[in-house]
C-alpha positions as CSV (number, residue, x, y, z in Angstrom):
1,M,28.3,-34.4,-156.1
2,R,26.6,-33.2,-159.3
3,A,29.8,-33.4,-161.3
4,L,30.3,-37.0,-160.2
5,R,27.0,-38.0,-161.7
6,H,29.0,-38.4,-165.0
7,L,30.3,-41.7,-163.5
8,N,26.8,-43.2,-163.0
9,K,26.9,-44.8,-166.4
10,Y,30.0,-46.6,-165.4
11,F,28.6,-47.8,-162.2
12,F,25.6,-49.1,-164.1
13,N,28.0,-51.0,-166.5
14,Y,29.4,-52.8,-163.5
15,K,26.4,-53.1,-161.4
16,Y,26.5,-56.8,-160.9
17,R,30.1,-56.7,-159.7
18,L,29.1,-53.9,-157.3
19,L,26.2,-56.0,-156.0
20,I,28.4,-58.9,-155.4
21,G,30.8,-56.6,-153.5
22,L,27.9,-55.3,-151.3
23,V,26.8,-58.9,-150.4
24,I,30.5,-59.8,-149.6
25,T,30.9,-56.8,-147.5
26,I,27.7,-57.6,-145.5
27,I,29.1,-61.1,-144.9
28,A,32.5,-59.9,-143.9
29,R,30.9,-57.4,-141.4
30,I,28.6,-60.0,-139.8
31,F,31.5,-62.4,-139.1
32,A,33.6,-59.5,-137.8
33,T,30.9,-58.4,-135.3
34,L,30.7,-62.0,-133.9
35,V,34.2,-61.5,-132.2
36,P,33.0,-59.0,-129.5
37,T,30.0,-61.2,-128.7
38,I,32.2,-64.2,-128.3
39,V,34.8,-62.2,-126.2
40,G,32.0,-60.8,-124.0
41,D,30.8,-64.5,-123.5
42,S,34.3,-65.6,-122.6
43,V,34.5,-62.8,-120.0
44,D,31.1,-64.0,-118.5
45,I,32.4,-67.5,-118.2
46,V,35.5,-66.4,-116.3
47,K,33.3,-64.2,-114.0
48,K,30.9,-67.0,-113.3
49,Y,33.8,-69.1,-112.3
50,L,35.2,-66.6,-110.0
51,D,31.6,-66.0,-108.5
52,H,31.5,-69.8,-108.0
53,E,28.5,-70.2,-110.3
54,I,30.7,-72.7,-112.3
55,A,32.6,-75.1,-110.2
56,D,34.3,-77.3,-112.8
57,I,37.5,-75.7,-114.1
58,A,37.4,-78.2,-117.0
59,E,34.1,-76.7,-118.1
60,V,35.6,-73.2,-118.1
61,K,38.6,-74.3,-120.1
62,S,36.3,-76.1,-122.5
63,G,34.2,-73.1,-123.0
64,L,37.1,-70.8,-123.5
65,I,38.8,-73.1,-126.1
66,I,35.6,-73.3,-128.0
67,N,35.3,-69.5,-128.0
68,I,38.9,-69.1,-129.1
69,L,38.2,-71.5,-132.0
70,L,35.1,-69.6,-132.9
71,I,37.0,-66.3,-132.8
72,L,39.7,-67.6,-135.0
73,G,37.1,-69.0,-137.5
74,A,35.2,-65.7,-137.4
75,V,38.4,-63.7,-138.1
76,L,39.5,-65.9,-140.8
77,I,36.3,-65.9,-142.6
78,S,35.9,-62.1,-142.1
79,A,39.6,-61.6,-143.5
80,L,38.9,-63.7,-146.5
81,F,35.7,-61.8,-147.4
82,T,37.3,-58.5,-146.7
83,F,40.0,-59.5,-149.1
84,L,37.3,-60.3,-151.7
85,M,35.6,-57.2,-150.9
86,R,38.7,-55.0,-151.7
87,Q,39.3,-57.1,-154.9
88,T,35.8,-56.4,-156.1
89,F,35.6,-52.7,-155.4
90,I,39.2,-51.8,-156.3
91,V,39.0,-53.8,-159.5
92,V,35.8,-52.0,-160.5
93,S,37.5,-48.6,-159.8
94,R,40.4,-49.6,-162.2
95,F,37.8,-50.5,-164.9
96,I,36.2,-47.2,-164.5
97,E,39.6,-45.4,-164.6
98,F,40.3,-47.3,-167.8
99,D,37.0,-46.4,-169.4
100,L,37.1,-42.7,-168.2
101,K,40.8,-42.2,-169.6
102,N,39.6,-43.6,-173.0
103,E,36.6,-41.5,-173.0
104,I,38.6,-38.4,-172.4
105,F,41.3,-39.4,-174.9
106,Q,38.7,-40.2,-177.6
107,H,37.0,-36.9,-176.9
108,Y,40.4,-35.0,-177.2
109,E,40.9,-36.6,-180.6
110,R,37.4,-35.4,-181.7
111,L,38.0,-31.8,-180.6
112,S,38.9,-29.2,-183.3
113,L,42.3,-27.5,-183.8
114,N,41.0,-24.4,-182.0
115,F,40.6,-26.2,-178.7
116,Y,44.3,-27.1,-178.8
117,K,45.2,-23.5,-179.5
118,K,43.4,-22.4,-176.4
119,N,44.5,-25.1,-174.0
120,R,48.1,-26.1,-173.1
121,T,49.3,-29.7,-173.5
122,G,50.4,-29.9,-169.8
123,D,46.9,-29.1,-168.6
124,L,45.4,-31.6,-171.0
125,M,47.7,-34.4,-169.6
126,N,47.0,-33.4,-166.0
127,R,43.3,-33.8,-166.5
128,I,43.6,-37.3,-168.1
129,S,46.2,-38.5,-165.5
130,E,46.1,-36.7,-162.1
131,D,42.3,-35.7,-162.2
132,V,41.3,-39.2,-163.3
133,S,43.4,-40.7,-160.5
134,K,41.5,-38.6,-157.9
135,V,38.2,-39.7,-159.5
136,R,39.3,-43.3,-159.4
137,M,39.8,-42.9,-155.5
138,Y,36.1,-42.0,-155.4
139,A,35.0,-44.9,-157.6
140,G,37.0,-47.5,-155.5
141,P,38.3,-46.9,-152.0
142,A,35.6,-44.1,-151.2
143,I,32.7,-46.4,-152.3
144,M,34.3,-49.4,-150.7
145,Y,34.8,-47.8,-147.3
146,S,31.5,-46.1,-147.4
147,V,29.7,-49.5,-147.9
148,N,31.8,-51.1,-145.3
149,T,31.2,-48.3,-142.8
150,I,27.4,-48.2,-143.4
151,T,27.2,-52.0,-143.2
152,L,29.2,-52.1,-140.0
153,F,27.2,-49.3,-138.3
154,V,23.8,-51.0,-139.2
155,V,25.1,-54.4,-137.9
156,V,26.9,-53.2,-134.8
157,I,24.5,-50.5,-133.6
158,G,21.5,-52.7,-134.4
159,Y,23.0,-55.4,-132.1
160,M,24.1,-52.8,-129.5
161,I,20.5,-51.5,-129.2
162,S,19.1,-55.0,-128.9
163,I,21.2,-55.7,-125.8
164,A,21.6,-52.2,-124.1
165,P,19.4,-49.4,-125.8
166,E,20.4,-46.6,-123.2
167,L,24.0,-47.4,-123.3
168,T,23.9,-47.4,-127.1
169,L,22.5,-43.9,-126.9
170,Y,25.3,-42.6,-124.9
171,T,27.9,-44.4,-127.0
172,V,26.7,-42.8,-130.3
173,L,26.2,-39.3,-128.7
174,P,29.4,-37.9,-130.2
175,L,28.5,-38.8,-133.8
176,P,26.3,-35.8,-134.6
177,V,29.2,-33.5,-133.6
178,L,31.4,-35.7,-135.8
179,S,28.9,-35.2,-138.8
180,I,28.9,-31.4,-138.4
181,S,32.7,-31.3,-138.2
182,I,33.1,-33.5,-141.2
183,Y,30.7,-31.2,-143.2
184,K,32.6,-28.0,-142.4
185,L,35.9,-29.6,-143.1
186,S,34.8,-31.0,-146.4
187,V,33.7,-27.7,-147.7
188,A,37.1,-26.3,-146.9
189,I,38.8,-29.3,-148.5
190,H,36.8,-28.9,-151.8
191,K,37.9,-25.4,-152.1
192,R,41.6,-26.1,-151.5
193,S,41.5,-29.2,-153.8
194,T,40.4,-27.2,-156.7
195,V,43.1,-24.8,-156.2
196,V,45.7,-27.5,-155.8
197,Q,44.7,-29.2,-159.1
198,E,44.8,-25.9,-161.0
199,F,48.4,-25.2,-159.7
200,L,49.3,-28.8,-160.6
201,S,48.2,-28.2,-164.1
202,K,50.4,-25.0,-164.3
203,L,53.3,-26.8,-162.9
204,T,52.9,-29.8,-165.4
205,T,52.4,-27.3,-168.4
206,F,55.6,-25.5,-167.4
207,A,57.6,-28.5,-167.1
208,Q,56.3,-30.1,-170.4
209,E,57.1,-26.8,-172.3
210,S,60.5,-26.6,-170.8
211,F,61.4,-30.2,-171.7
212,S,60.1,-29.7,-175.2
213,G,62.0,-26.5,-175.7
214,I,65.2,-27.7,-173.9
215,T,67.3,-27.0,-176.9
216,V,66.3,-23.3,-177.0
217,I,66.7,-22.9,-173.1
218,K,70.3,-24.4,-173.4
219,A,71.1,-22.4,-176.5
220,Y,70.1,-19.0,-174.9
221,G,71.7,-20.0,-171.5
222,I,68.5,-19.3,-169.6
223,E,68.6,-22.5,-167.4
224,P,68.9,-20.4,-164.2
225,K,66.0,-18.2,-165.2
226,T,63.9,-21.3,-166.1
227,Q,64.8,-23.0,-162.9
228,E,63.7,-19.8,-160.9
229,K,60.4,-19.8,-162.7
230,F,59.8,-23.4,-161.9
231,T,60.9,-23.1,-158.2
232,G,58.5,-20.1,-158.0
233,L,55.5,-22.3,-159.2
234,S,56.8,-25.1,-157.1
235,N,56.8,-23.1,-154.0
236,T,53.3,-21.8,-154.7
237,S,52.0,-25.4,-155.4
238,R,53.7,-26.5,-152.2
239,E,51.9,-23.8,-150.2
240,K,48.5,-24.7,-151.6
241,N,49.1,-28.3,-150.9
242,L,50.2,-27.5,-147.3
243,D,46.9,-25.4,-146.9
244,L,45.1,-28.5,-147.9
245,A,47.1,-30.8,-145.8
246,K,46.5,-28.7,-142.7
247,V,42.7,-29.2,-143.1
248,Q,43.0,-32.9,-143.8
249,A,45.2,-33.3,-140.8
250,L,42.3,-32.3,-138.5
251,F,40.3,-35.4,-139.5
252,F,42.1,-38.2,-137.7
253,P,42.8,-36.4,-134.4
254,L,39.1,-35.4,-134.4
255,M,38.0,-39.0,-135.0
256,V,40.3,-40.3,-132.2
257,L,39.1,-37.7,-129.8
258,L,35.4,-38.5,-130.3
259,I,36.0,-42.3,-130.2
260,G,37.9,-41.9,-127.0
261,F,35.1,-39.9,-125.5
262,S,32.7,-42.7,-126.5
263,N,35.0,-45.3,-124.7
264,I,34.9,-43.1,-121.6
265,L,31.1,-43.0,-121.8
266,V,30.8,-46.8,-122.1
267,I,33.0,-47.3,-119.2
268,Y,31.3,-44.8,-116.9
269,V,27.7,-45.2,-117.9
270,G,28.1,-49.0,-118.4
271,G,29.8,-49.3,-115.1
272,K,27.0,-47.5,-113.3
273,Q,24.4,-49.6,-115.0
274,F,26.2,-52.8,-114.1
275,I,26.5,-51.7,-110.4
276,N,22.8,-50.8,-110.5
277,G,21.8,-54.1,-112.0
278,T,20.5,-52.6,-115.3
279,I,23.1,-54.5,-117.1
280,E,23.3,-58.0,-115.7
281,E,26.5,-59.2,-117.3
282,L,30.0,-57.6,-117.3
283,G,30.7,-59.1,-120.8
284,V,28.1,-56.5,-122.2
285,I,30.5,-53.7,-121.2
286,V,33.5,-55.4,-122.7
287,Q,31.4,-56.0,-126.0
288,F,30.5,-52.3,-126.1
289,I,34.1,-51.3,-125.7
290,L,35.2,-53.7,-128.5
291,Y,32.3,-52.5,-130.7
292,V,33.2,-48.8,-130.1
293,N,36.9,-49.5,-131.1
294,M,35.6,-51.6,-134.1
295,L,33.9,-48.4,-135.2
296,T,37.0,-46.3,-134.7
297,W,38.5,-47.0,-138.2
298,P,35.2,-46.7,-140.1
299,V,34.3,-43.5,-138.3
300,A,37.8,-42.2,-139.2
301,T,37.3,-43.2,-142.7
302,V,34.2,-41.0,-142.9
303,G,36.5,-38.0,-142.9
304,W,39.0,-39.6,-145.4
305,V,36.2,-40.6,-147.7
306,S,34.7,-37.1,-147.5
307,S,38.1,-35.7,-148.4
308,I,38.3,-38.1,-151.3
309,V,34.9,-37.2,-152.5
310,Q,35.7,-33.4,-152.4
311,Q,38.9,-33.9,-154.3
312,A,37.2,-36.2,-156.8
313,E,34.4,-33.6,-157.2
314,A,37.0,-30.9,-158.0
315,S,38.7,-33.1,-160.5
316,Q,35.5,-34.3,-162.2
317,V,34.5,-30.6,-162.6
318,R,37.7,-30.0,-164.5
319,I,37.2,-33.2,-166.6
320,N,33.7,-32.4,-167.4
321,E,34.7,-28.9,-168.5
322,F,36.5,-30.5,-171.5
323,L,34.0,-33.3,-172.0
324,S,31.2,-30.7,-172.4
325,Q,33.1,-29.0,-175.3
326,E,31.7,-30.1,-178.5
327,P,34.0,-30.2,-181.6
328,E,33.6,-27.5,-184.2
329,I,34.1,-29.9,-187.0
330,T,31.6,-32.8,-187.1
331,N,30.9,-35.6,-189.4
332,T,27.3,-35.3,-190.4
333,V,27.4,-37.8,-193.3
334,V,26.9,-41.5,-192.6
335,Q,27.1,-43.0,-196.1
336,K,30.4,-43.5,-197.8
337,T,31.6,-40.7,-200.2
338,P,34.3,-41.7,-202.7
339,I,36.9,-38.9,-203.4
340,K,38.5,-38.5,-206.8
341,G,40.1,-35.1,-206.3
342,T,38.6,-32.2,-208.2
343,I,38.8,-29.2,-205.8
344,C,37.1,-25.9,-206.2
345,F,37.5,-22.9,-204.0
346,D,34.5,-20.6,-204.5
347,N,34.8,-17.1,-203.0
348,V,36.3,-18.6,-199.8
349,S,37.2,-16.4,-196.8
350,F,38.4,-17.5,-193.4
351,T,39.1,-15.8,-190.1
352,Y,40.8,-17.6,-187.1
353,D,38.6,-17.3,-184.0
354,D,41.5,-17.4,-181.5
355,T,43.3,-14.4,-183.1
356,N,40.5,-12.8,-185.2
357,I,43.0,-12.7,-188.1
358,T,41.5,-13.0,-191.6
359,A,43.8,-15.3,-193.4
360,L,41.9,-15.8,-196.7
361,R,39.7,-13.2,-198.5
362,N,37.4,-14.2,-201.3
363,I,39.7,-16.8,-202.7
364,S,38.5,-18.6,-205.8
365,F,40.3,-21.3,-207.9
366,E,39.8,-24.9,-209.3
367,V,42.1,-27.8,-209.6
368,K,41.1,-30.8,-211.6
369,S,41.6,-34.3,-210.5
370,G,45.2,-35.4,-211.2
371,E,46.5,-31.9,-211.6
372,T,49.3,-30.1,-209.5
373,I,48.8,-26.6,-208.1
374,G,51.7,-24.6,-206.7
375,I,51.0,-22.0,-204.0
376,I,53.6,-19.2,-203.6
377,G,53.6,-16.4,-201.1
378,K,55.2,-14.6,-198.2
379,T,55.0,-16.0,-194.7
380,G,51.6,-15.4,-193.1
381,S,49.9,-14.9,-196.6
382,G,47.4,-17.8,-196.0
383,K,49.0,-20.6,-197.9
384,S,48.9,-23.1,-195.1
385,T,45.3,-22.2,-194.4
386,I,44.2,-23.4,-197.8
387,L,45.6,-26.8,-197.1
388,D,43.9,-26.9,-193.6
389,L,40.6,-26.1,-195.1
390,I,40.9,-28.9,-197.6
391,G,41.4,-31.3,-194.7
392,R,38.5,-29.7,-192.9
393,L,40.7,-29.0,-190.0
394,Y,38.7,-25.6,-190.0
395,D,35.5,-24.8,-191.7
396,V,35.3,-21.7,-193.9
397,S,34.0,-18.4,-192.6
398,S,32.2,-17.7,-195.9
399,G,32.1,-19.0,-199.4
400,E,32.2,-22.8,-200.2
401,I,34.7,-25.5,-201.0
402,R,33.6,-28.3,-203.3
403,I,35.3,-31.6,-203.8
404,D,34.2,-33.5,-207.0
405,G,31.3,-31.0,-207.2
406,T,30.0,-31.8,-203.6
407,P,30.3,-29.2,-200.8
408,I,33.0,-30.4,-198.4
409,R,30.6,-30.4,-195.4
410,N,28.4,-32.9,-197.3
411,L,31.3,-35.4,-197.5
412,N,32.0,-38.1,-195.0
413,L,34.8,-36.6,-193.0
414,T,36.5,-40.0,-192.4
415,D,36.5,-40.7,-196.1
416,L,37.8,-37.3,-197.0
417,R,40.8,-37.6,-194.5
418,E,41.5,-41.1,-195.5
419,R,42.0,-40.0,-199.1
420,I,44.4,-37.1,-198.1
421,G,48.2,-37.4,-197.7
422,Y,49.3,-34.4,-195.7
423,V,52.9,-33.3,-195.0
424,P,52.8,-30.4,-192.6
425,Q,55.2,-27.5,-192.5
426,D,56.4,-28.5,-189.1
427,A,57.3,-32.2,-189.6
428,F,56.2,-34.2,-186.6
429,L,57.4,-37.7,-185.9
430,F,56.5,-40.1,-183.1
431,S,58.9,-41.6,-180.7
432,D,58.9,-44.9,-182.5
433,S,61.0,-46.6,-185.1
434,I,61.5,-45.0,-188.5
435,K,59.7,-47.8,-190.2
436,N,56.5,-47.4,-187.9
437,N,56.7,-43.6,-188.6
438,I,56.4,-44.3,-192.3
439,K,53.8,-47.0,-191.8
440,F,51.7,-44.5,-189.9
441,G,50.3,-43.6,-193.3
442,K,49.5,-47.3,-194.1
443,E,49.6,-49.6,-191.0
444,N,49.4,-52.8,-193.1
445,A,52.3,-51.7,-195.5
446,T,54.9,-54.2,-196.4
447,D,58.5,-53.7,-195.8
448,D,58.9,-53.3,-199.6
449,E,56.3,-50.6,-199.7
450,V,58.1,-48.8,-196.9
451,Y,61.4,-49.0,-198.7
452,E,59.9,-47.8,-201.9
453,A,58.2,-44.8,-200.2
454,A,61.6,-43.9,-198.6
455,K,63.4,-44.1,-201.7
456,N,60.8,-41.8,-203.4
457,A,61.3,-39.3,-200.5
458,A,65.1,-39.6,-201.1
459,V,65.6,-40.7,-197.5
460,H,66.4,-44.4,-197.9
461,D,70.2,-44.0,-198.1
462,N,70.2,-41.9,-195.0
463,I,68.1,-44.6,-193.0
464,I,70.2,-47.5,-194.0
465,G,73.2,-45.6,-192.9
466,F,72.0,-45.8,-189.3
467,S,73.2,-48.7,-187.2
468,K,69.7,-50.1,-186.8
469,G,68.4,-48.9,-190.1
470,Y,64.6,-48.7,-190.3
471,D,64.4,-50.1,-186.8
472,T,66.1,-46.9,-185.3
473,I,64.0,-45.4,-182.5
474,L,63.5,-41.7,-182.8
475,G,63.7,-39.3,-179.9
476,E,60.6,-37.1,-178.9
477,R,59.2,-35.3,-182.0
478,G,61.9,-37.1,-184.2
479,I,64.8,-35.1,-182.6
480,T,67.1,-37.9,-183.7
481,L,67.0,-36.9,-187.3
482,S,68.0,-33.5,-189.0
483,G,65.3,-31.1,-190.2
484,G,65.6,-32.4,-193.8
485,Q,65.5,-36.0,-192.8
486,K,62.3,-35.3,-190.7
487,Q,60.8,-33.6,-193.7
488,R,61.5,-36.6,-196.1
489,V,60.4,-39.3,-193.7
490,S,57.0,-37.2,-193.4
491,I,56.9,-37.2,-197.2
492,A,57.3,-41.0,-197.3
493,R,54.6,-41.3,-194.7
494,A,52.2,-39.4,-196.9
495,I,52.9,-41.1,-200.3
496,I,52.8,-44.7,-198.9
497,K,49.2,-44.0,-198.2
498,N,48.5,-43.7,-202.0
499,P,45.9,-41.0,-201.5
500,S,43.8,-39.2,-204.0
501,I,44.9,-35.8,-202.7
502,L,48.5,-34.9,-201.7
503,L,49.1,-31.8,-199.6
504,F,52.7,-30.5,-199.3
505,D,53.1,-27.6,-196.9
506,D,56.6,-26.1,-197.6
507,C,58.0,-29.7,-196.8
508,L,61.3,-29.2,-198.8
509,S,62.4,-26.0,-197.0
510,A,65.3,-27.9,-195.1
511,V,66.3,-29.9,-198.1
512,D,69.3,-29.1,-200.4
513,T,68.5,-28.3,-204.1
514,E,69.9,-31.5,-205.4
515,T,67.8,-33.7,-203.1
516,E,64.9,-31.3,-203.8
517,E,65.0,-32.0,-207.5
518,E,65.3,-35.8,-206.9
519,I,62.2,-35.7,-204.7
520,L,60.2,-33.6,-207.3
521,Q,61.0,-35.9,-210.1
522,N,59.8,-38.9,-208.0
523,L,56.7,-36.9,-206.9
524,N,55.8,-36.1,-210.5
525,K,55.7,-39.8,-211.3
526,I,53.7,-40.6,-208.1
527,S,51.2,-37.7,-208.4
528,E,50.3,-38.3,-212.1
529,D,46.7,-39.5,-211.0
530,K,46.5,-37.4,-207.8
531,T,45.5,-33.9,-207.1
532,T,48.6,-32.2,-205.6
533,F,49.0,-29.0,-203.8
534,I,52.6,-27.8,-203.2
535,V,53.0,-24.8,-200.9
536,S,56.5,-23.4,-201.0
537,H,58.7,-20.2,-200.7
538,R,60.8,-21.5,-203.7
539,V,59.9,-21.1,-207.3
540,S,62.0,-24.3,-208.1
541,T,59.6,-26.4,-205.9
542,A,56.4,-25.2,-207.7
543,K,57.5,-24.5,-211.2
544,N,56.4,-27.8,-212.8
545,A,52.8,-27.5,-211.5
546,N,49.9,-27.3,-213.9
547,K,48.9,-24.1,-212.3
548,I,50.5,-21.7,-209.8
549,I,48.7,-19.2,-207.6
550,V,50.3,-16.3,-205.7
551,I,48.9,-15.3,-202.4
552,E,49.4,-12.0,-200.7
553,D,47.5,-10.9,-197.6
554,G,45.0,-13.7,-198.1
555,K,44.2,-12.7,-201.7
556,I,45.2,-14.2,-205.1
557,I,47.3,-11.5,-206.7
558,Q,48.6,-13.7,-209.7
559,Q,47.8,-17.1,-211.3
560,G,48.9,-19.0,-214.2
561,T,51.7,-21.4,-215.4
562,H,55.4,-20.9,-214.5
563,N,56.0,-19.6,-218.1
564,Q,53.1,-17.2,-217.9
565,L,54.1,-15.8,-214.7
566,I,57.8,-15.2,-215.3
567,N,56.9,-13.3,-218.5
568,N,54.7,-10.8,-216.5
569,D,55.9,-8.3,-214.0
570,G,54.8,-9.1,-210.5
571,Y,55.8,-10.9,-207.2
572,Y,56.5,-14.2,-208.9
573,K,58.8,-12.9,-211.5
574,E,60.7,-10.8,-208.8
575,L,61.0,-14.0,-206.6
576,Y,62.2,-16.1,-209.6
577,L,64.9,-13.7,-210.6
578,K,66.0,-13.2,-207.0
579,Q,66.3,-17.0,-206.3
580,L,67.9,-17.5,-209.7
581,S,70.6,-15.0,-208.9
582,E,71.1,-16.5,-205.4
583,K,71.5,-19.9,-207.0
584,E,74.1,-18.7,-209.4
585,I,76.2,-17.1,-206.6
């Protein structure tokens, strides 16, 4: 139960609703327990008539009619308050589910990129969906039935003791056996529930990755192999679920057995006491039988609730595991920090924690506000890492990055990222309309601003060629568009933001040379007052930059203008001549 203490803050938030639910439950149970008393009284009326203690049949009929009306009234009132009880507790559980999902999602957003490199998407989704659903069952049905059972036990057993203490003792005799059995079964359920949730995460992760990579699966014709792996995981998951179900299946038969044993004790012991005169009225035995059967479902729910709590505990442990992780990148600055765009790398080195690969080694350069810098280098040389560090997606391992003369860690992180327009190497688009994907950079943008951004990204003509134009809904990850179209929509999304810093990470690799030249001309106009970083494998993309640096193995091996670099032997000149010859061919 220690992990479930995390929910106490939510219970406190809805304490008044829960208190009202408790009062409603007590009222519902009190009216429910009136029925056996009235039935017992009716049996005594009939017995008195048969024993000639009541001679007038009309008096018997009158008494029975009144009791029937009282039973109907008690049942209706009990049913009404039971309905209100369910509404109160179940609604609170839905509120808690909503709050918990929001807490987890917000925490996911705060966590750094390293977290997402170490954890799979399917597992993240499973914890915010399946695990939260298990916890909701604890916050709603489990608490509701627990309150209901405790209230009913107090009311019923209290009344039973008041009329027949000895018979009550025999009636509740099986309960300690029940408690011990529940405890042992609960421990087994807890272990099996943890395993089930872990395998469900593996199954979800595999399915999510297969759907995302369905193009590759079909292209390589490995559908049978993928199906075989999924079947293997499914079979293992089924076995784990069956192991859990076998233990859970013991609960209800055990409850019925013990309740049946209690009924036998009531009839046998109660019958002997009635014969001996210890119990004077036959109706008392009838009441006890009804009370015992009234306790059947609540007692049965003890096992069910125990199972729910164990599963919720296992799920909350998994949720807390992620909630306890603190983001590596934190915003420690409260005050606003304006960003103009002068960026200085001072002896910066960076090593990735997950792979222990050193991506940058003692990098130093400076870009003035409004200037454009091109970054050229082979794949894996550390070009993209520079852009990630500017956006503080990671913190440097050593050295310092300063923006406008202020260390980047001393800038308000929100202000910094709001002033950056970033186009990643792998263009990611959401399953939404093209217009909304572009407006992602500026939510309140007008249609004219959207069209202008698309024109500057040289994608407007492509968009209006679609049947629904800018209202075209894209598939997952923008699969509806070609690679070049996705890159250009991503560029439009960045420039519509009108940021102080533009970061282009090889975002023209899927664009033909004519379109590339058009985009670059537009970007030259747009970026006149912006600090612009252009990462590329093409010399043509970076040649107009105020400064160009060449990266190799995390180090700067060349820097200067395009003209300076092509006039000196080195990697840049070799790349330029190679690409120039390819273009002529």
